Residue frames as a rotation matrix with the C-alpha (Angstrom) as fourth column:
MET 1
0.587 0.809 0.000 0.00
0.809 -0.587 0.000 0.00
0.000 0.000 -1.000 0.00
ILE 2
0.130 -0.484 0.865 1.07
0.330 -0.802 -0.498 3.58
0.935 0.350 0.056 -0.44
ALA 3
-0.645 -0.507 -0.572 2.81
0.684 -0.051 -0.727 4.97
0.339 -0.861 0.380 2.62
GLY 4
-0.968 0.210 -0.138 0.49
-0.076 -0.769 -0.635 6.76
-0.239 -0.604 0.760 5.00
VAL 5
-0.321 0.898 -0.302 -2.73
-0.897 -0.186 0.400 5.58
0.303 0.400 0.865 3.31
ARG 6
-0.762 0.096 0.640 -4.79
-0.335 0.787 -0.517 2.95
-0.554 -0.609 -0.567 5.14
ASP 7
0.118 0.906 0.406 -7.81
0.290 0.360 -0.887 2.97
-0.950 0.222 -0.221 2.84
ALA 8
-0.701 -0.458 0.547 -7.37
0.609 0.013 0.793 2.77
-0.371 0.889 0.270 -0.93
ARG 9
0.245 0.876 0.416 -10.66
0.963 -0.270 0.002 4.63
0.113 0.400 -0.909 -1.34
ARG 10
0.680 -0.050 -0.732 -8.85
0.281 -0.904 0.323 7.74
-0.677 -0.425 -0.600 -0.15
LEU 11
-0.468 -0.863 0.191 -6.43
0.476 -0.064 0.877 7.58
-0.744 0.501 0.441 -3.07
SER 12
-0.293 0.314 -0.903 -6.93
-0.714 -0.700 -0.012 9.68
-0.636 0.641 0.430 -6.18
PRO 13
0.767 0.633 0.107 -8.73
-0.381 0.582 -0.718 7.89
-0.517 0.510 0.688 -9.04
GLU 14
0.534 -0.649 -0.543 -5.41
-0.646 0.101 -0.757 7.67
0.546 0.754 -0.365 -10.90
ALA 15
-0.495 -0.739 0.457 -3.67
-0.856 0.322 -0.405 6.11
0.152 -0.591 -0.792 -7.90
GLN 16
0.118 0.628 0.770 -6.56
-0.591 0.667 -0.453 3.65
-0.798 -0.401 0.450 -7.44
GLU 17
0.918 0.213 -0.334 -6.25
-0.395 0.423 -0.815 2.55
-0.032 0.881 0.473 -11.07
ASP 18
0.075 -0.973 -0.218 -2.47
-0.772 0.082 -0.631 2.21
0.631 0.216 -0.745 -10.70
LEU 19
-0.424 -0.167 0.890 -2.97
-0.819 0.490 -0.298 0.06
-0.387 -0.856 -0.344 -7.59
ARG 20
0.585 0.716 0.381 -5.46
-0.434 0.674 -0.598 -2.18
-0.685 0.185 0.705 -9.42
ARG 21
0.791 -0.317 -0.523 -3.09
-0.472 0.227 -0.852 -2.60
0.388 0.921 0.030 -12.36
ARG 22
-0.252 -0.944 0.213 -0.16
-0.873 0.127 -0.471 -3.42
0.418 -0.305 -0.856 -10.07
VAL 23
-0.153 0.287 0.946 -2.18
-0.694 0.650 -0.310 -6.01
-0.703 -0.704 0.100 -8.17
VAL 24
0.855 0.516 0.045 -3.39
-0.310 0.579 -0.754 -7.66
-0.415 0.631 0.656 -11.39
ALA 25
0.480 -0.762 -0.435 0.16
-0.644 0.031 -0.765 -7.60
0.596 0.647 -0.475 -12.82
ALA 26
-0.402 -0.633 0.661 1.47
-0.914 0.318 -0.251 -9.28
-0.051 -0.706 -0.707 -9.65
VAL 27
0.231 0.570 0.789 -1.14
-0.436 0.785 -0.440 -12.05
-0.870 -0.242 0.430 -9.92
HIS 28
0.958 0.095 -0.270 -0.42
-0.286 0.302 -0.909 -12.52
-0.005 0.949 0.316 -13.63
GLY 29
0.189 -0.978 -0.090 3.26
-0.794 -0.098 -0.600 -12.67
0.578 0.185 -0.795 -12.70
GLY 30
-0.222 -0.255 -0.941 2.69
0.067 0.959 -0.276 -15.68
0.973 -0.124 -0.195 -10.45
MET 31
-0.938 -0.055 0.342 1.72
-0.322 -0.220 -0.921 -14.24
0.125 -0.974 0.189 -7.07
SER 32
-0.557 0.800 -0.222 -1.35
0.803 0.587 0.104 -15.83
0.213 -0.120 -0.970 -5.49
GLN 33
0.041 0.674 0.737 -4.41
0.229 -0.725 0.650 -13.64
0.973 0.142 -0.184 -5.04
ALA 34
0.838 0.260 -0.480 -4.19
0.495 0.007 0.869 -14.06
0.230 -0.965 -0.123 -1.26
GLU 35
-0.025 -0.938 -0.346 -0.53
0.941 -0.138 0.307 -13.03
-0.336 -0.318 0.887 -1.25
ALA 36
-0.549 -0.127 0.826 -1.25
0.579 -0.771 0.266 -10.02
0.603 0.624 0.497 -3.50
ALA 37
0.522 0.812 0.260 -4.02
0.283 -0.453 0.845 -8.92
0.804 -0.368 -0.467 -1.14
GLN 38
0.717 -0.310 -0.624 -1.62
0.665 0.035 0.746 -9.09
-0.209 -0.950 0.231 1.78
VAL 39
-0.316 -0.938 0.142 1.29
0.932 -0.279 0.229 -7.41
-0.175 0.204 0.963 0.00
PHE 40
-0.667 0.090 0.740 -0.82
0.365 -0.826 0.429 -4.54
0.650 0.556 0.518 -1.35
ALA 41
-0.913 0.290 -0.287 -2.98
0.228 -0.221 -0.948 -4.29
-0.338 -0.931 0.136 1.81
VAL 42
-0.504 0.818 -0.276 -6.30
-0.836 -0.383 0.393 -4.71
0.216 0.429 0.877 0.00
ALA 43
0.111 0.653 0.749 -9.21
-0.710 0.579 -0.400 -7.09
-0.695 -0.487 0.528 0.54
PRO 44
-0.742 -0.381 0.552 -8.89
0.015 0.813 0.581 -10.54
-0.670 0.440 -0.598 -1.07
GLN 45
0.174 0.894 0.414 -12.34
0.675 0.198 -0.711 -10.00
-0.717 0.403 -0.569 -2.60
SER 46
0.634 -0.014 -0.773 -11.05
-0.374 -0.881 -0.291 -6.88
-0.677 0.473 -0.564 -4.34
VAL 47
-0.475 -0.870 -0.133 -8.12
-0.613 0.219 0.759 -8.78
-0.631 0.442 -0.637 -5.82
SER 48
-0.543 0.336 0.769 -10.46
0.486 0.873 -0.038 -11.49
-0.684 0.353 -0.638 -7.10
ARG 49
0.549 0.829 -0.110 -12.82
0.443 -0.400 -0.803 -8.93
-0.709 0.392 -0.586 -8.63
TRP 50
0.382 -0.476 -0.792 -9.98
-0.641 -0.754 0.144 -7.01
-0.666 0.453 -0.593 -10.30
VAL 51
-0.708 -0.668 0.227 -8.41
-0.340 0.606 0.719 -10.16
-0.618 0.432 -0.656 -11.75
GLN 52
-0.260 0.706 0.659 -11.78
0.696 0.609 -0.379 -11.44
-0.669 0.360 -0.650 -13.00
GLY 53
0.682 0.519 -0.515 -12.58
0.096 -0.762 -0.640 -8.05
-0.725 0.387 -0.570 -14.52
ASN 54
-0.072 -0.812 -0.579 -9.23
-0.746 -0.341 0.572 -8.01
-0.662 0.473 -0.581 -16.24
ARG 55
-0.776 -0.178 0.605 -9.82
0.141 0.886 0.441 -11.48
-0.615 0.428 -0.663 -17.69
ALA 56
0.176 0.948 0.266 -13.29
0.650 0.090 -0.754 -10.49
-0.739 0.306 -0.601 -18.90
ARG 57
0.754 0.068 -0.653 -11.89
-0.297 -0.852 -0.432 -7.49
-0.586 0.520 -0.622 -20.77
ARG 58
0.646 -0.610 0.460 -8.84
0.738 0.652 -0.172 -9.46
-0.195 0.451 0.871 -21.92
VAL 59
0.817 -0.400 0.415 -6.72
-0.225 -0.884 -0.409 -6.41
0.531 0.241 -0.813 -21.31
LEU 60
0.111 -0.855 -0.506 -3.11
0.757 0.403 -0.515 -6.75
0.644 -0.326 0.692 -20.34
PRO 61
0.733 0.164 -0.660 -2.34
0.625 -0.545 0.559 -4.83
-0.268 -0.822 -0.502 -17.17
ARG 62
0.315 -0.642 0.699 -0.45
0.328 -0.618 -0.715 -1.59
0.891 0.454 0.016 -17.67
VAL 63
0.255 -0.340 -0.905 1.89
0.946 -0.108 0.306 -0.40
-0.202 -0.934 0.294 -14.97
ALA 64
0.861 0.108 -0.496 2.48
0.114 -0.993 -0.017 3.32
-0.495 -0.042 -0.868 -14.49
GLY 65
0.146 -0.834 -0.532 4.94
-0.611 -0.499 0.615 4.62
-0.778 0.235 -0.582 -17.03
VAL 66
-0.827 -0.375 0.419 4.48
0.049 0.694 0.718 1.75
-0.560 0.614 -0.556 -19.47
ALA 67
-0.081 0.808 -0.584 2.20
-0.815 -0.391 -0.427 2.46
-0.573 0.442 0.690 -22.40
SER 68
0.167 0.205 0.964 0.64
0.308 0.918 -0.249 -0.31
-0.937 0.339 0.090 -24.43
GLN 69
-0.782 -0.492 0.383 1.39
0.474 -0.071 0.877 -0.42
-0.405 0.867 0.289 -28.14
ALA 70
-0.115 0.841 0.529 -2.21
0.946 -0.069 0.315 0.53
0.302 0.537 -0.788 -28.95
SER 71
0.718 0.464 -0.520 -2.09
0.642 -0.730 0.234 3.67
-0.271 -0.502 -0.822 -26.80
ARG 72
-0.292 -0.894 -0.340 1.13
0.539 -0.448 0.713 5.05
-0.790 0.025 0.613 -28.30
LYS 73
0.563 0.414 -0.715 0.78
-0.293 -0.709 -0.641 7.98
-0.773 0.571 -0.278 -30.69
ARG 74
0.263 -0.441 0.858 1.81
0.801 0.595 0.060 7.21
-0.537 0.672 0.510 -34.22
């Protein structure tokens, strides 16, 4: 979790999205959902929902500072 923040709902919308993407990336990278919930200090149900939502959209997680090929200007 971000230092000094106990509740992710208090983060800016951009920071919330970054957190979701980082959690999903960690799970896709091999971390269990339970471990990701503990590491990122979020509810296990949130991790499950975010991972399922990501699978449903079939979108690869983007981490801050890394643009997908589709989002790059040509």
